[in-house]
Structures are given as structure tokens and as C-alpha cells.
C-alpha positions in Angstrom: 0.0 0.0 0.0 1.5 3.3 -1.1 2.2 6.0 1.5 1.0 9.6 1.2 3.0 12.3 2.9 0.8 14.8 4.9 2.4 17.8 3.3 0.9 21.3 3.4 -0.9 21.1 0.1 -2.7 17.9 1.1 -4.0 19.8 4.1 -5.2 22.6 1.8 -7.1 20.2 -0.4 -8.7 18.5 2.6 -9.8 21.9 4.0 -11.3 22.9 0.7 -13.2 19.6 0.3 -14.6 19.9 3.8 -15.6 23.6 3.3 -17.4 22.6 0.1 -19.1 19.7 1.7 -20.3 21.8 4.7 -21.2 25.0 2.8 -24.4 26.9 3.6 -27.2 26.3 1.2 -27.1 28.8 -1.6 -23.3 29.2 -1.6 -21.3 28.2 -4.7 -20.2 24.6 -4.8 -16.9 24.7 -6.8 -13.3 25.3 -5.7 -10.2 25.7 -7.8 -6.7 24.6 -6.7 -4.0 26.1 -8.8 -0.2 26.3 -9.0 2.9 25.4 -11.0 3.5 21.8 -12.2 5.2 19.5 -9.7 3.8 21.2 -6.6 1.9 18.1 -5.6 -1.7 19.2 -6.5 -2.8 16.0 -8.2 -1.2 13.7 -5.7 -2.9 15.6 -2.8 -6.2 15.6 -4.6 -6.1 11.9 -5.3 -5.4 11.2 -1.6 -8.4 13.4 -0.5 -10.6 11.8 -3.2 -9.9 8.5 -1.5 -10.8 9.9 1.9 -14.0 11.5 0.7 -15.0 8.8 -1.9 -14.9 11.5 -4.5 -14.9 10.8 -8.3 -11.5 11.7 -9.8 -10.7 12.3 -13.4 -7.6 13.7 -15.0 -8.1 15.5 -18.2 -6.1 14.7 -21.4 -5.3 17.2 -24.2 -7.0 15.0 -26.8 -10.3 14.5 -25.0 -13.6 15.8 -26.4 -16.7 16.7 -24.4 -18.0 13.2 -25.0 -14.8 11.5 -24.0 -14.7 13.5 -20.7 -18.3 12.5 -19.9 -17.5 8.8 -20.7 -14.5 8.9 -18.4 -16.6 10.3 -15.6 -19.2 7.7 -16.1 -16.6 5.0 -16.0 -15.1 6.5 -12.8 -18.6 6.2 -11.4 -18.6 2.5 -12.0 -21.2 2.6 -14.8 -21.1 1.8 -18.5 -21.2 4.9 -20.8 -23.6 4.9 -23.7 -25.5 7.3 -25.8 -25.2 10.9 -27.0 -23.6 13.8 -25.2 -26.9 14.9 -23.7 -27.6 11.4 -22.5 -24.2 11.0 -21.0 -24.6 14.4 -19.3 -27.9 13.3 -17.8 -26.2 10.1 -16.5 -23.4 12.1 -14.8 -25.8 14.7 -13.3 -28.2 12.0 -12.0 -25.4 10.0 -10.4 -23.7 13.0 -8.8 -27.0 14.2 -7.4 -28.0 10.8 -6.1 -24.6 9.9 -4.5 -23.8 13.4 -3.2 -20.2 12.7 -3.9 -17.6 15.2 -5.0 -16.2 15.3 -8.6 -12.5 16.3 -9.0 -11.1 17.2 -12.4 -7.3 17.5 -12.7 -5.5 19.3 -15.5 -8.5 21.5 -15.9 -6.5 23.9 -18.1 -7.4 21.6 -21.0 -11.1 22.3 -20.4 -10.3 26.1 -20.2 -9.2 26.1 -23.8 -12.7 26.2 -25.3 -16.2 27.4 -24.5 -17.8 24.0 -25.0 -15.8 22.2 -22.2 -16.3 25.0 -19.7 -20.0 25.2 -20.4 -20.2 21.4 -20.1 -18.7 21.5 -16.6 -21.1 24.3 -15.7 -24.0 22.1 -16.9 -22.8 19.3 -14.7 -22.6 21.6 -11.7 -26.0 23.3 -12.3 -27.7 20.1 -13.0 -26.4 18.2 -10.0 -25.7 20.9 -7.5 -22.8 18.7 -6.5 -19.4 19.8 -5.2 -16.6 20.2 -7.8 -12.9 20.6 -7.2 -10.9 21.7 -10.2 -7.1 21.5 -10.4 -4.9 23.4 -12.8 -1.8 25.5 -13.5 -0.9 28.9 -12.0 -2.8 31.0 -14.6 -6.1 28.9 -14.4 -8.0 31.6 -12.4 -7.2 34.2 -15.0 -8.2 31.9 -17.8 -11.6 31.3 -16.2 -12.4 35.0 -16.0 -13.5 34.7 -19.6 -16.6 32.9 -18.4 -18.3 35.1 -15.8 -21.2 32.7 -15.2 -18.6 30.0 -14.4 -16.1 32.1 -12.5 -18.8 33.5 -10.2 -19.7 30.0 -9.1 -16.3 29.3 -7.5 -16.5 29.4 -3.7 -12.7 29.1 -3.1 -9.6 29.9 -5.1 -6.8 27.9 -3.5 -3.2 28.7 -4.4 -0.9 25.6 -4.0 2.0 26.3 -1.8 5.7 25.6 -2.5 7.4 22.8 -0.7 8.8 23.6 2.7 11.5 22.0 4.9 8.7 20.5 7.0 7.2 19.0 3.8 10.6 17.6 2.8 11.0 15.9 6.2 7.6 14.2 5.6 8.8 12.9 2.3 11.9 11.2 3.8 10.2 8.0 5.0 8.7 7.5 1.5 11.6 8.3 -0.8 14.7 7.9 1.4 13.7 5.4 4.2 16.3 4.3 6.8 18.8 7.0 5.8 19.4 10.0 7.9 19.5 13.0 5.6 21.0 16.1 7.3 18.8 19.2 7.7 21.4 21.2 5.8 21.1 18.9 2.7 17.3 19.0 2.9 17.3 22.8 3.1 19.5 22.8 0.0 17.1 20.6 -1.9 14.2 22.7 -1.0 16.0 25.9 -2.0 16.9 24.5 -5.4 13.5 22.9 -6.1 11.7 26.0 -7.2 8.9 25.0 -4.9 8.4 21.6 -6.5 7.5 18.6 -4.4 8.3 16.4 -7.4 11.9 17.6 -7.7 12.6 17.1 -4.0 11.1 13.6 -4.2 13.4 12.8 -7.2 16.4 14.1 -5.3 15.6 12.1 -2.2 15.2 9.0 -4.3 18.6 9.7 -5.9 20.2 10.2 -2.4 18.7 6.9 -1.2 20.1 5.1 -4.2 23.6 6.6 -3.8 23.6 5.9 0.0 22.7 2.3 -0.7 25.6 1.9 -3.2 28.1 3.6 -0.9 26.9 1.9 2.3 25.9 5.2 4.0 23.4 5.4 6.7 23.5 9.2 6.9 24.1 11.9 4.3 24.8 15.6 5.0 25.5 18.3 2.5 29.2 17.9 3.0 29.0 14.2 2.3 26.9 14.8 -0.8 29.5 17.3 -2.0 29.2 18.5 -5.6 27.2 15.6 -6.8 24.3 16.5 -9.1 21.0 17.7 -7.8 17.9 17.6 -10.0 16.6 21.1 -10.5 14.4 20.6 -13.7 16.9 22.4 -15.9 17.6 20.8 -19.2 21.1 19.2 -19.2 23.9 20.8 -21.2 26.8 18.9 -22.7 30.2 20.4 -23.1 31.4 19.7 -26.7 
């Protein structure tokens, strides 16, 4: 069973889900979590989806409106069939009956055209369910184009960059049984650009190197000038 580190962004998603679920009647029922790639938004949302038994779908660039509806229906455990209006009715009816949240990751793909955004608004209006949408840093600005949609968002939640405390929570998952010095962890966080993913990759690399070298502890001095993954494209001297 995979572990999930209780990092700050996971707490943000949990709070947003709870606020949506307990909102006063008449308040909007959508929330948007936004931030740069690699900051742990999708992983956090999937963990909270499991806690809340929410339906979770991750958009793909090639998906049409019908594909998205079919994927949601499959996530609901049903067999998709019929036209777009029939699929929409199927999704709306199941959301209303189950009272479960729908989470859609990579929502920027939806924000590229009117039809997708209006489809999500139809899902919300028809079911009055709670929706949590995840996307990149500029997603709130992109959604301003659709005022009827934008005004139905209860919470705009900016994902937070990784902290030292978050990095310490990642240690048991990506670098178990190795003592990593606080100075090296701080260095990883500083070079990560806020990315949970980059720190996770580096911890995994440290664990692999420590295993090869027979280390049970690694500080910044011991790591020395060995490579640290920062997301920059590699350059080769020729």
C-alpha cells in the first residue's frame, strides 16, 4: 500500500473539500486549486478523493466533451452509452444521487474552449454537486473569460511551494532508513523551485547513492558537488 506524505498542500485540499461539503445552502459549490506543475496538487487531490470517496478524473489534451463524460461515467462505475446529452444526464443524476464530489485535474485543457467549460457548468448546475478543479498557475485568469462559471467558485486555493517540513515528511517514502541532514534537505528545498516532485526525485537519488556507498547518513558535506535535479535541461560540453 503506497504512502501519502501529509504535506501542506494535502491539508489545503482537505480543508477545501470539507468547506465545500459543509457550505451553507445557496453558496457556490466549486473550488479551484491552482499552482505550478510539480507542486503536488494532483497527488494531494487523489489522496483526498480516496478519503471522501470522490470521483476523480484527470483531463487529457485530446479529450472531447463526449470523452470526458464517458471517463466520468466509467469512474462512477457505470457503462457509458448514448449521446452527449444522454451522458450528461447520466453524470448529473449519479452526482445528485450519490452526493459525492467530482474532482477534475489538468482543468487547463477544459479552459481552452467554450464547450468544455459550459459542459462543466452544466454538470454543476444540473447536479448541485461539489466540484474541485485543479490546474496550473494561470487557471483563475483563464476562467475569468466565463463570468457565469467564474462566479460559481467558492474558493480559489493557491498551492504552496514545498517547505522544509514537507521535505521531512517525504523522507520515509523516498529515502527510508537513511538520515538526511537538515542542511542537505534545506539545500534541496532551495533548489527545487517549490516543486514537491523535484525534492522527491532528489531524495530517491540520495537513497540510491547511499545504498551503493553503504551510507546510513548523508549531509550536504558528504553529498558534496554531486548532481542535484533542478528541472533544468542538461547541457553537454562539446
